[in-house]
C-alpha positions as CSV (number, residue, x, y, z in Angstrom):
1,M,-9.1,-11.5,9.0
2,V,-12.0,-10.6,6.6
3,A,-14.6,-13.1,6.0
4,K,-14.7,-15.0,2.3
5,R,-16.3,-12.5,0.1
6,S,-19.3,-14.1,-3.0
7,A,-18.0,-13.9,-6.3
8,R,-20.8,-11.1,-6.6
9,S,-18.8,-8.9,-4.4
10,Q,-15.6,-9.7,-5.5
11,D,-16.6,-8.0,-8.9
12,I,-18.0,-5.4,-7.6
13,L,-14.6,-4.8,-5.3
14,Q,-12.8,-5.1,-8.4
15,A,-15.3,-2.8,-10.6
16,L,-14.6,-0.3,-8.3
17,A,-11.0,-0.8,-8.2
18,L,-10.9,-0.5,-11.8
19,M,-13.1,2.9,-12.1
20,L,-10.3,4.6,-9.1
21,E,-7.8,3.5,-12.1
22,S,-10.0,5.0,-15.2
23,S,-11.8,7.9,-13.5
24,R,-10.3,11.2,-11.5
25,G,-13.0,12.6,-10.0
26,R,-15.4,10.9,-6.8
27,I,-16.7,7.4,-8.0
28,T,-20.7,7.2,-7.2
29,T,-22.7,4.2,-6.6
30,A,-24.7,5.1,-9.3
31,A,-21.5,5.0,-11.4
32,L,-20.5,1.9,-10.3
33,A,-23.8,0.2,-10.5
34,A,-24.2,1.8,-14.3
35,E,-21.0,0.1,-14.5
36,L,-22.0,-3.4,-13.7
37,K,-25.4,-3.0,-15.5
38,C,-27.1,-3.4,-11.8
39,S,-28.7,-1.3,-9.8
40,E,-27.6,0.5,-7.1
41,A,-30.0,-1.4,-4.4
42,A,-28.2,-4.7,-6.2
43,L,-24.9,-3.1,-5.0
44,Y,-26.3,-2.9,-1.2
45,R,-27.4,-6.1,-0.7
46,H,-23.6,-7.2,-0.9
47,F,-22.4,-3.9,0.7
48,P,-24.3,-2.0,3.0
49,S,-22.5,1.2,1.7
50,K,-19.6,2.8,0.1
51,T,-17.3,3.1,2.8
52,R,-17.9,-0.9,3.8
53,M,-16.3,-1.6,-0.3
54,F,-13.6,1.0,0.6
55,E,-12.8,-0.6,3.7
56,S,-12.9,-4.3,1.8
57,L,-10.2,-3.1,-0.7
58,I,-8.2,-1.6,2.0
59,A,-8.3,-4.7,3.9
60,F,-7.8,-6.7,0.6
61,I,-4.4,-4.7,0.3
62,E,-3.7,-5.4,4.0
63,E,-4.2,-9.1,3.7
64,T,-1.9,-9.3,0.4
65,I,0.7,-6.9,1.3
66,F,1.1,-8.4,4.9
67,A,0.8,-11.7,3.9
68,R,3.7,-11.2,2.2
69,V,5.9,-9.4,4.5
70,N,5.8,-12.2,7.2
71,G,7.3,-14.8,3.6
72,I,10.1,-12.1,3.7
73,L,10.3,-12.2,7.2
74,N,10.7,-16.1,7.4
75,D,12.9,-16.5,3.9
76,E,15.4,-13.6,4.5
77,P,17.8,-13.7,7.2
78,D,19.7,-10.3,6.9
79,A,17.8,-6.9,8.0
80,I,18.9,-4.6,4.6
81,N,17.5,-7.1,2.6
82,Q,14.3,-7.7,4.8
83,C,13.9,-3.8,4.5
84,Y,14.3,-3.7,0.9
85,R,12.1,-6.3,-0.3
86,I,9.4,-5.4,2.0
87,I,9.5,-1.9,0.5
88,S,9.7,-3.2,-3.0
89,L,6.6,-5.5,-2.8
90,T,4.5,-3.2,-1.9
91,L,5.5,-0.8,-4.7
92,A,5.4,-3.6,-7.4
93,F,1.9,-4.0,-5.5
94,A,1.2,-0.5,-6.3
95,E,2.6,-0.5,-9.3
96,K,0.4,-3.5,-10.3
97,N,-2.7,-2.2,-8.9
98,P,-3.0,1.8,-10.1
99,G,-6.7,2.0,-8.7
100,I,-5.7,0.6,-5.2
101,S,-2.6,3.6,-5.5
102,R,-4.7,6.0,-5.7
103,L,-6.7,5.0,-2.1
104,L,-3.4,4.3,-1.0
105,N,-1.7,8.2,-1.9
106,G,-5.6,9.3,-0.1
107,D,-6.7,10.8,-3.6
108,A,-9.5,8.5,-4.6
109,L,-10.8,9.2,-0.5
110,A,-11.4,12.6,-0.5
111,G,-15.1,13.6,0.2
112,E,-15.4,10.2,1.8
113,N,-15.6,8.9,5.1
114,E,-13.0,10.3,7.3
115,R,-12.4,6.6,9.2
116,L,-11.0,5.3,5.2
117,Q,-8.1,7.9,5.7
118,Q,-7.5,6.9,9.1
119,R,-7.5,2.9,8.0
120,V,-5.0,3.5,5.2
121,A,-2.5,6.0,7.8
122,Q,-3.2,2.5,10.0
123,L,-1.7,0.4,7.4
124,F,1.4,2.7,6.5
125,N,2.1,2.8,10.7
126,R,2.1,-1.2,10.6
127,L,4.9,-1.3,7.8
128,E,6.3,1.7,9.5
129,T,6.3,0.1,12.6
130,Q,7.3,-3.9,11.3
131,L,10.4,-1.1,9.5
132,K,11.3,-0.7,13.1
133,Q,11.5,-3.9,14.5
134,I,13.4,-5.4,12.3
135,L,15.9,-2.6,12.3
136,R,15.7,-2.8,16.2
137,E,16.1,-6.1,16.5
138,A,19.6,-6.1,13.6
139,E,20.9,-3.4,15.7
140,L,21.2,-6.2,18.9
141,S,21.5,-9.6,16.7
142,Q,24.0,-8.3,13.6
143,Q,25.1,-4.9,15.1
144,L,23.9,-3.0,12.5
145,D,25.2,0.6,12.8
146,I,22.0,2.8,11.8
147,K,22.6,6.0,11.3
148,P,21.8,8.7,12.3
149,S,19.4,6.4,14.3
150,I,16.7,3.7,13.6
151,T,13.3,6.6,13.6
152,I,14.9,8.7,11.5
153,A,16.3,5.9,8.9
154,V,12.7,4.5,8.8
155,D,11.5,7.7,8.2
156,L,13.4,8.3,5.2
157,M,12.3,4.8,3.7
158,M,8.5,5.2,4.3
159,S,9.1,9.1,2.6
160,L,10.2,7.7,0.0
161,L,7.6,4.8,-0.4
162,E,4.9,7.3,0.2
163,G,6.6,9.4,-2.2
164,K,7.1,7.3,-5.2
165,I,3.5,6.4,-4.6
166,S,2.0,9.8,-4.9
167,Q,4.6,10.6,-7.9
168,F,2.4,7.2,-9.7
169,V,-0.9,9.2,-8.8
170,R,0.0,12.3,-9.8
171,S,1.9,11.3,-13.2
172,D,-1.6,9.4,-14.2
173,F,0.5,6.2,-13.7
174,K,3.1,7.1,-16.2
175,Q,5.8,7.3,-13.7
176,T,5.7,4.0,-12.2
177,P,7.0,3.5,-8.9
178,T,9.7,1.0,-9.1
179,T,11.6,3.5,-11.6
180,H,15.2,4.2,-10.4
181,W,14.1,2.3,-7.5
182,Q,17.2,0.2,-7.3
183,Q,19.2,3.1,-7.6
184,Q,17.4,5.3,-5.1
185,W,17.5,2.4,-2.8
186,S,21.5,1.7,-3.3
187,A,21.9,6.0,-2.0
188,L,19.6,5.4,0.8
189,S,20.9,2.1,1.8
190,E,24.4,3.7,2.1
191,T,23.7,6.6,3.8
192,I,22.0,4.5,6.8
193,F,23.3,1.4,6.7
194,G,27.2,2.2,5.8
195,R,26.8,0.1,2.6
196,A,24.9,-0.4,-0.5
197,R,22.9,-3.1,-1.5
C-alpha cells in the first residue's frame, strides 16, 4: 500500500497524467514544473526523481484496478462474468485516463528508467495470474470446459486487452478501448467457453 500523499504531491501526479495525455514526446521535469508554475526544486521536495513520480502513478493504477477486481470477485459468482468484468474495468479505466494508457502500453516510458517498464509488466502479470486463478477454480467448482487450455485462453484475453489499449494510444485516443468490446468478448467467450456472454 502506498503512503497517503500530500495534496501537492497529488497535484504533481495529476499534472503529469494530463501532460502524458497531451504530449507525445518525453516529459521533462522542467516542463512539468512550468506546467505547475513552480521550480524543479519544488517538485523534488515531493518526489526525489521523475522515476518516483512515474512509480507513484503506476501504484495508483494498481491500487485502483485491484481494489475493483477484489470487489468483482466478491460480488460475481460466475467465472466467465468475472473475467469479462475484470477486463472491462481495465479497458474503461484506460479510456477514462488517456495519459495513464500511455504508461500501460509503455509509450510514455521510452527512455525512462527500465524498472518502470518492469513495474507495468508486473501489473499485467498480476492481472493474468488473477484470470488464470479464476479459470482454474471454475474448472473444478463450476465444471467449466475451457478450450483449448487455460493458458491459451488467458493469453488471448490479455492480448485483446493490451492490444485495445495500444490501439487507443496509437490512434491518438480516438479509437476507444471499449469500442466493439461487447461483440469481441462474445466471440472470444464462445471460442473459449463454448457460449457467448
